[in-house]
C-alpha positions as CSV (number, residue, x, y, z in Angstrom):
1,M,124.0,-181.9,-12.7
2,P,123.8,-185.7,-13.1
3,S,123.6,-186.9,-16.6
4,V,120.7,-189.2,-17.3
5,E,120.5,-191.1,-20.6
6,P,117.0,-192.6,-20.9
7,N,117.6,-194.6,-24.1
8,L,120.5,-196.9,-23.2
9,K,120.0,-200.4,-24.7
10,S,119.4,-203.0,-22.0
11,S,122.6,-204.7,-21.1
12,C,121.7,-207.4,-18.7
13,C,120.0,-210.0,-20.9
14,R,121.8,-213.1,-19.8
15,A,120.4,-216.2,-18.3
16,A,119.4,-215.8,-14.7
17,A,119.7,-218.6,-12.2
18,G,116.5,-220.3,-11.3
19,L,114.5,-218.6,-8.6
20,G,115.4,-220.1,-5.2
21,C,113.0,-220.5,-2.3
22,D,112.8,-222.4,1.0
23,N,110.7,-225.5,0.7
24,V,108.4,-226.5,3.5
25,S,107.2,-230.1,3.5
26,F,103.9,-231.3,4.9
27,V,102.5,-234.8,5.4
28,M,99.0,-234.4,4.1
29,S,96.3,-236.9,3.0
30,S,95.3,-234.9,-0.1
31,P,96.5,-232.1,-2.4
32,G,93.6,-230.0,-1.1
33,C,94.9,-230.3,2.5
34,A,98.4,-229.3,1.4
35,K,97.0,-226.2,-0.3
36,D,95.0,-225.3,2.9
37,G,98.2,-225.8,4.9
38,E,100.3,-223.6,2.7
39,G,97.6,-220.9,2.8
40,L,97.5,-221.0,6.6
41,L,101.3,-220.8,6.8
42,Q,101.3,-217.8,4.5
43,T,98.6,-216.1,6.6
44,E,100.5,-216.7,9.8
45,R,103.7,-215.3,8.3
46,L,102.0,-212.2,7.1
47,H,100.4,-211.7,10.6
48,S,103.8,-212.2,12.3
49,D,105.5,-209.7,9.9
50,R,102.8,-207.1,10.6
51,E,103.2,-207.5,14.3
52,V,107.0,-207.2,14.1
53,S,106.7,-204.2,11.8
54,E,104.3,-202.4,14.1
55,F,106.5,-203.1,17.1
56,L,109.6,-201.7,15.2
57,L,107.7,-198.5,14.1
58,R,106.6,-197.7,17.7
59,A,110.0,-198.5,19.2
60,C,111.7,-196.3,16.5
61,H,109.3,-193.4,17.2
62,D,110.0,-193.4,21.0
63,L,113.8,-194.0,20.7
64,R,114.1,-191.3,18.0
65,A,112.7,-188.6,20.3
66,S,115.2,-189.4,23.0
67,A,118.2,-189.6,20.6
68,R,117.3,-186.3,19.0
69,A,116.9,-184.6,22.4
70,V,120.4,-185.7,23.3
71,R,121.8,-184.5,20.0
72,T,120.0,-181.2,20.0
73,H,121.0,-180.2,23.6
74,S,124.6,-181.3,23.0
75,E,124.8,-179.2,19.8
76,L,123.3,-176.2,21.6
77,F,125.9,-176.6,24.4
78,L,128.7,-176.6,21.9
79,K,127.4,-173.4,20.3
80,E,127.1,-171.4,23.5
81,A,130.0,-169.0,23.1
82,G,130.2,-168.2,26.8
83,A,130.0,-171.7,28.1
84,P,132.9,-172.7,30.4
85,R,135.3,-175.2,28.9
86,I,137.3,-177.9,30.6
87,S,140.0,-180.0,29.0
88,G,138.5,-182.5,26.5
89,S,134.9,-181.4,27.1
90,E,134.3,-180.3,23.5
91,Q,135.7,-183.5,22.2
92,R,133.4,-185.6,24.5
93,L,130.4,-183.6,23.4
94,G,131.4,-184.1,19.8
95,F,131.3,-187.9,20.5
96,I,127.8,-187.5,22.0
97,V,126.5,-185.6,19.0
98,E,128.0,-188.1,16.6
99,G,126.6,-191.0,18.6
100,A,123.2,-189.5,18.6
101,R,123.4,-188.9,14.9
102,R,124.2,-192.5,14.3
103,I,121.4,-193.7,16.5
104,D,119.0,-191.5,14.6
105,L,120.3,-193.0,11.3
106,L,119.8,-196.5,12.6
107,L,116.2,-195.7,13.7
108,D,115.5,-194.4,10.2
109,G,116.8,-197.6,8.8
110,L,114.7,-199.7,11.2
111,A,111.6,-197.7,10.4
112,C,112.2,-198.4,6.6
113,Y,112.8,-202.1,7.3
114,S,109.5,-202.3,9.2
115,V,107.7,-200.7,6.4
116,A,109.2,-203.1,3.9
117,L,107.9,-206.0,6.0
118,Q,104.4,-204.6,5.3
119,T,104.4,-205.7,1.7
120,E,101.3,-207.7,0.8
121,A,100.0,-209.0,-2.5
122,A,96.7,-207.2,-1.9
123,S,98.5,-203.9,-2.4
124,F,100.1,-204.9,-5.8
125,L,99.3,-202.7,-8.8
126,S,100.4,-202.5,-12.4
127,T,103.5,-200.4,-11.9
128,P,105.7,-198.6,-14.5
129,M,109.3,-198.9,-13.2
130,D,110.6,-196.1,-15.4
131,A,108.2,-193.7,-13.7
132,L,109.3,-194.8,-10.3
133,L,113.0,-194.4,-11.3
134,R,112.4,-190.8,-12.5
135,S,110.8,-190.0,-9.1
136,V,113.7,-191.5,-7.2
137,L,116.2,-189.5,-9.4
138,T,114.3,-186.3,-8.5
139,K,114.4,-187.2,-4.8
140,L,118.1,-187.9,-4.9
141,D,119.0,-185.0,-7.1
142,K,121.2,-183.2,-4.5
143,E,123.2,-186.4,-3.7
144,L,123.7,-187.2,-7.3
145,R,124.9,-183.6,-8.1
146,D,127.2,-183.5,-5.1
147,S,128.9,-186.8,-6.1
148,G,129.0,-185.9,-9.9
149,A,127.1,-189.2,-10.5
150,E,125.9,-190.2,-14.0
151,V,122.8,-192.4,-14.1
152,V,122.2,-194.3,-17.3
153,Y,119.0,-196.4,-17.9
154,G,117.1,-198.0,-20.7
155,K,113.4,-198.6,-21.1
156,L,112.1,-200.2,-18.0
157,P,109.0,-202.5,-17.9
158,I,105.7,-202.4,-16.2
159,V,105.6,-204.9,-13.3
160,T,103.1,-206.1,-10.8
161,G,103.9,-204.8,-7.3
162,N,103.5,-202.2,-4.6
163,P,104.6,-198.9,-6.1
164,D,105.8,-197.4,-2.8
165,R,107.9,-200.4,-1.9
166,L,109.4,-200.7,-5.4
167,M,110.3,-197.0,-5.2
168,L,112.1,-197.7,-1.9
169,L,113.9,-200.6,-3.5
170,L,115.2,-198.4,-6.3
171,E,116.2,-195.6,-3.9
172,N,118.2,-198.0,-1.7
173,L,120.0,-199.5,-4.6
174,L,121.0,-196.1,-5.9
175,R,122.1,-195.0,-2.4
176,N,124.1,-198.2,-2.1
177,A,126.0,-197.4,-5.4
178,L,126.7,-193.8,-4.2
179,A,127.9,-195.1,-0.8
180,H,130.3,-197.5,-2.4
181,R,131.7,-195.1,-5.0
182,G,135.4,-195.1,-5.7
183,Q,137.8,-192.4,-6.6
184,V,136.1,-191.5,-9.9
185,A,132.7,-190.0,-10.3
186,P,130.0,-192.7,-9.9
187,R,128.4,-194.2,-13.0
188,I,125.2,-196.2,-12.4
189,D,123.7,-198.3,-15.2
190,I,120.1,-199.6,-14.7
191,S,118.7,-202.1,-17.2
192,A,116.0,-204.8,-17.5
193,C,115.3,-207.8,-19.7
194,K,112.5,-210.4,-20.0
195,Q,113.1,-213.8,-18.5
196,A,110.9,-216.9,-18.2
197,E,110.2,-216.0,-14.5
198,G,109.4,-212.4,-15.2
199,W,111.8,-209.5,-15.4
200,L,115.5,-209.4,-14.6
201,F,116.8,-206.1,-13.5
202,A,120.5,-205.1,-13.0
203,V,122.0,-202.1,-11.3
204,R,125.6,-201.8,-12.1
205,D,128.1,-199.4,-10.6
206,N,131.8,-198.5,-11.2
207,G,132.8,-198.6,-7.5
208,P,135.5,-200.7,-5.9
209,G,133.5,-203.9,-6.1
210,V,132.8,-206.6,-3.5
211,E,134.9,-209.6,-2.7
212,A,133.3,-213.0,-3.4
213,A,133.2,-213.9,0.3
214,F,130.9,-211.0,1.0
215,L,128.4,-211.3,-1.9
216,E,125.8,-213.0,0.3
217,S,126.5,-211.3,3.6
218,I,125.9,-207.8,2.3
219,F,122.2,-208.5,2.3
220,T,122.3,-209.3,6.1
221,P,120.9,-206.6,8.4
222,F,123.6,-204.4,10.0
223,E,126.4,-206.0,7.9
224,R,128.9,-203.5,6.6
225,L,132.0,-203.7,4.5
226,Q,134.9,-202.5,6.6
227,N,136.9,-199.5,5.1
228,K,134.7,-199.6,1.9
229,Q,131.5,-198.0,3.0
230,R,130.6,-194.6,4.5
231,W,128.9,-195.1,7.8
232,G,125.3,-196.0,7.3
233,A,122.5,-198.0,9.1
234,G,123.7,-201.2,7.4
235,L,120.1,-202.0,6.4
236,G,119.8,-200.7,2.8
237,L,120.4,-204.0,1.0
238,A,118.5,-206.0,3.7
239,I,115.5,-203.8,3.0
240,C,115.9,-204.5,-0.8
241,R,115.9,-208.2,-0.1
242,V,112.7,-208.0,2.0
243,I,110.9,-206.0,-0.7
244,V,112.0,-208.3,-3.6
245,E,111.2,-211.5,-1.8
246,R,107.8,-210.1,-0.8
247,H,107.2,-209.7,-4.5
248,G,108.1,-213.3,-5.2
249,G,111.5,-212.4,-6.7
250,R,115.1,-213.0,-5.8
251,I,118.1,-210.6,-5.4
252,W,121.8,-211.2,-5.5
253,A,125.1,-209.5,-6.2
254,E,127.8,-210.1,-8.8
255,S,131.2,-208.5,-8.5
256,Q,134.9,-208.8,-8.5
257,P,137.2,-206.4,-6.6
258,E,138.1,-203.2,-8.4
259,T,135.6,-203.9,-11.2
260,G,132.4,-202.5,-9.7
261,A,129.3,-204.4,-8.6
262,T,126.1,-205.5,-10.2
263,L,123.0,-206.0,-8.1
264,C,120.5,-208.2,-9.9
265,F,116.8,-208.8,-8.9
266,T,113.8,-210.4,-10.5
267,L,110.2,-209.3,-10.4
268,P,107.0,-210.8,-11.8
269,S,105.8,-209.4,-15.1
270,Q,102.5,-207.5,-15.5
């Protein structure tokens, strides 16, 4: 059973870099016009995100049905005791089953990514992060037990955000730590401290770490670290970035090889 220590003193209280954002310049005749222009730009972006999200969800639904049909029938064929065999046929069918499994995994990732895009301020509530974390730990109980993971966390704050998306954020960060575990049992430390911009969270693991050259690219969709990650959709950290940025925060990684990695993100306070 994973060990969970709920009273660890917060360990991430260090100065965070200033929040970064892309600046869009407008040539306007008055501040009021600039504000109207920014509001229009925001509305258009949300509308575009919603369209992309709905497209991805529908595409995933149709593609998943086909992928699962291929996988199911291939598995049934392999299980038929009396089925005639030819040289290499079982191996080829194994490739088909594995390929279908990976397609299914990718579609699950794309569906989660499309859901993350549908994160709007109108859905934000006062959200206790410690309650969300406990729910995620319950959901991942089997994975944590199987890996012998220890999850340690201190008192987490109440933030303003979408509870479902923030739960997805925590789940993906924990799954990332489990996927990048080293030879020893995983230890995951989760902490938070107050900053001028809001709250700074840190999720630290004891895995093999990430080389400096990849600290930014790991948040790119479908980007995977060769030979260091169990095969996944390659979307977990990309989903985290979308969720954090939709909440007005920033997410980044700090690490050195063989020393573990710390994923930091900011969220606005209550």
